[in-house]
Backbone as ProteinMPNN parsed JSONL, in Angstrom:
{"seq_chain_A": "MVWMAATEVVYAKSFTGWLTCLEAGLPFYRNSLIATMVFLPVILFAFNYMTKKKVEITLA", "coords_chain_A": {"N_chain_A": [[98.073, 97.947, 101.499], [99.652, 99.864, 99.976], [102.199, 99.168, 100.885], [102.534, 96.507, 100.11], [101.748, 96.52, 97.447], [103.471, 98.247, 95.955], [105.369, 99.526, 93.3], [107.782, 100.679, 92.962], [110.677, 100.608, 95.085], [109.875, 101.531, 98.319], [109.474, 101.019, 100.768], [110.887, 98.657, 102.936], [110.448, 95.231, 102.395], [109.534, 93.997, 104.947], [108.733, 93.237, 108.366], [109.399, 95.603, 109.931], [109.53, 97.568, 107.724], [106.833, 97.36, 107.014], [105.564, 98.408, 109.309], [106.795, 101.075, 109.297], [105.514, 102.12, 106.941], [102.966, 102.057, 107.777], [103.161, 104.073, 109.794], [103.659, 106.267, 108.289], [101.139, 106.694, 107.133], [99.584, 107.635, 109.141], [98.835, 110.479, 109.23], [96.9, 110.798, 107.128], [95.112, 109.017, 108.035], [93.95, 110.323, 110.099], [92.514, 112.594, 108.966], [90.675, 110.929, 107.891], [89.276, 109.865, 109.777], [88.229, 112.293, 111.137], [86.481, 113.188, 108.949], [84.642, 110.976, 109.136], [83.519, 111.371, 111.755], [82.228, 113.593, 111.479], [80.447, 113.446, 109.209], [78.921, 111.071, 109.613], [76.953, 111.273, 111.789], [75.339, 113.019, 110.454], [74.331, 111.676, 108.196], [73.073, 109.493, 109.442], [71.095, 110.909, 110.943], [69.627, 111.923, 108.727], [68.728, 109.586, 107.57], [67.202, 108.355, 109.619], [65.182, 110.303, 109.902], [63.932, 110.107, 107.382], [63.034, 107.443, 107.338], [61.277, 107.417, 109.592], [59.36, 109.267, 109.135], [58.247, 108.141, 106.848], [59.05, 108.924, 104.075], [58.95, 108.85, 100.772], [61.317, 108.141, 98.09], [61.398, 109.241, 95.12], [62.122, 108.987, 91.623], [62.28, 111.533, 89.287]], "CA_chain_A": [[98.129, 97.729, 100.163], [100.672, 100.392, 99.52], [103.319, 98.502, 101.074], [102.535, 95.408, 99.355], [101.736, 96.666, 95.991], [104.273, 99.549, 95.532], [106.208, 99.129, 92.229], [109.032, 101.062, 93.386], [110.97, 100.242, 96.484], [109.811, 102.587, 99.041], [109.556, 100.464, 102.219], [111.268, 97.348, 102.956], [109.341, 94.178, 102.506], [109.703, 93.322, 106.33], [107.855, 93.819, 109.517], [109.889, 97.006, 110.042], [108.982, 98.323, 106.632], [105.461, 97.654, 107.145], [105.36, 99.55, 110.491], [107.159, 102.459, 108.626], [104.477, 102.514, 105.978], [101.701, 102.572, 108.63], [103.369, 105.404, 110.502], [103.581, 107.398, 107.161], [99.832, 106.987, 106.627], [98.841, 108.311, 110.087], [98.069, 111.869, 108.939], [95.663, 110.684, 106.325], [93.982, 108.296, 108.702], [93.344, 111.526, 111.132], [91.516, 113.258, 108.219], [89.473, 110.145, 107.472], [88.491, 109.899, 111.278], [87.496, 113.464, 111.329], [85.357, 113.018, 108.237], [83.669, 110.05, 109.717], [82.746, 111.821, 112.89], [81.364, 114.796, 110.838], [79.333, 112.912, 108.213], [78.064, 109.947, 110.1], [75.808, 111.715, 112.364], [74.459, 113.608, 109.357], [73.718, 110.702, 107.502], [72.187, 108.627, 110.279], [69.88, 111.69, 111.158], [68.729, 111.926, 107.527], [68.035, 108.227, 107.505], [66.122, 108.256, 110.621], [64.147, 111.16, 109.598], [63.109, 109.643, 106.176], [62.297, 106.265, 107.75], [60.289, 107.871, 110.592], [58.203, 110.07, 108.301], [57.969, 107.295, 105.636], [59.237, 109.76, 102.998], [59.379, 108.062, 99.671], [62.242, 108.797, 97.234], [61.037, 108.802, 93.693], [62.685, 109.67, 90.574], [61.379, 112.499, 88.507]], "C_chain_A": [[99.33, 98.43, 99.54], [101.934, 99.769, 99.805], [103.588, 97.276, 100.391], [102.633, 95.44, 97.888], [102.637, 97.807, 95.261], [105.21, 98.848, 94.296], [107.486, 99.5, 92.365], [109.28, 100.863, 94.746], [110.929, 101.423, 97.383], [110.055, 102.254, 100.586], [110.153, 99.099, 102.068], [110.363, 96.265, 103.11], [109.667, 93.303, 103.772], [108.704, 93.81, 107.241], [108.222, 95.332, 109.768], [109.356, 97.987, 108.931], [107.427, 98.369, 106.692], [105.006, 98.652, 108.078], [105.626, 100.862, 110.059], [106.072, 102.888, 107.878], [103.212, 102.764, 106.824], [102.001, 103.878, 109.373], [103.374, 106.659, 109.469], [102.22, 107.664, 106.911], [98.893, 107.518, 107.814], [98.224, 109.608, 109.994], [96.981, 111.827, 108.223], [94.664, 109.99, 106.982], [93.283, 109.282, 109.676], [92.267, 112.168, 110.478], [90.32, 112.264, 107.99], [88.579, 109.849, 108.826], [87.674, 111.13, 111.493], [86.248, 113.604, 110.418], [84.225, 112.125, 108.54], [82.866, 110.755, 110.821], [81.929, 113.065, 112.471], [80.195, 114.334, 110.129], [78.491, 111.805, 108.814], [76.799, 110.366, 110.809], [74.723, 112.369, 111.365], [73.505, 112.666, 108.655], [72.718, 109.786, 108.207], [70.95, 109.525, 110.571], [69.082, 111.791, 110.01], [67.985, 110.558, 107.399], [66.953, 107.924, 108.441], [64.959, 109.124, 110.292], [63.377, 110.705, 108.419], [62.333, 108.375, 106.504], [61.124, 106.515, 108.806], [59.037, 108.558, 109.942], [57.778, 109.239, 107.037], [57.889, 108.028, 104.45], [59.658, 108.762, 101.837], [60.382, 108.818, 98.548], [61.834, 108.28, 95.945], [61.856, 109.555, 92.78], [61.801, 110.571, 89.695], [61.083, 111.95, 87.13]], "O_chain_A": [[100.012, 97.836, 98.705], [102.794, 99.838, 98.927], [104.74, 96.967, 100.088], [103.326, 94.698, 97.192], [102.442, 98.156, 94.097], [105.688, 97.721, 94.427], [108.37, 98.756, 91.94], [108.373, 100.905, 95.577], [111.808, 102.28, 97.295], [110.636, 102.96, 101.411], [109.888, 98.445, 101.06], [109.485, 96.364, 103.967], [110.005, 92.122, 103.69], [107.91, 94.698, 106.931], [107.336, 96.186, 109.794], [108.821, 99.059, 109.217], [106.837, 99.414, 106.415], [104.236, 99.57, 107.794], [104.851, 101.774, 110.347], [105.628, 104.014, 108.105], [102.466, 103.691, 106.509], [101.101, 104.702, 109.539], [103.134, 107.819, 109.803], [101.947, 108.785, 106.481], [97.71, 107.8, 107.627], [97.186, 109.859, 110.606], [96.064, 112.614, 108.455], [93.48, 110.176, 106.701], [92.124, 109.065, 110.028], [91.207, 112.376, 111.069], [89.16, 112.667, 107.907], [87.365, 109.645, 108.82], [86.545, 111.051, 111.977], [85.172, 114.014, 110.853], [83.056, 112.407, 108.277], [81.636, 110.721, 110.795], [81.002, 113.462, 113.177], [79.069, 114.757, 110.389], [77.326, 111.698, 108.433], [75.708, 109.892, 110.492], [73.504, 112.248, 111.482], [72.285, 112.783, 108.537], [71.695, 109.377, 107.657], [69.833, 109.017, 110.476], [67.861, 111.761, 110.163], [66.781, 110.483, 107.154], [65.932, 107.322, 108.11], [63.817, 108.68, 110.407], [62.163, 110.907, 108.43], [61.194, 108.188, 106.076], [60.118, 105.806, 108.796], [57.877, 108.335, 110.287], [56.965, 109.728, 106.254], [56.887, 107.931, 103.742], [60.594, 107.974, 101.974], [60.176, 109.985, 98.214], [61.89, 107.084, 95.662], [62.273, 110.672, 93.088], [60.636, 110.254, 89.454], [60.372, 112.585, 86.351]]}, "name": "protein", "num_of_chains": 1, "seq": "MVWMAATEVVYAKSFTGWLTCLEAGLPFYRNSLIATMVFLPVILFAFNYMTKKKVEITLA"}
């Protein structure tokens, strides 16, 4: 979306420009993968714990 919707010309509107844009985003993708690997097990464990114990979530 950055490559398509950029208002200023940062990357060329070609296949080469698209690959350059993807390459520039790799450091941010690494952080996203690390966050997924950390938080996904926590969320899945909490969900399994709540469904196994039949814990009801109620609003106060």
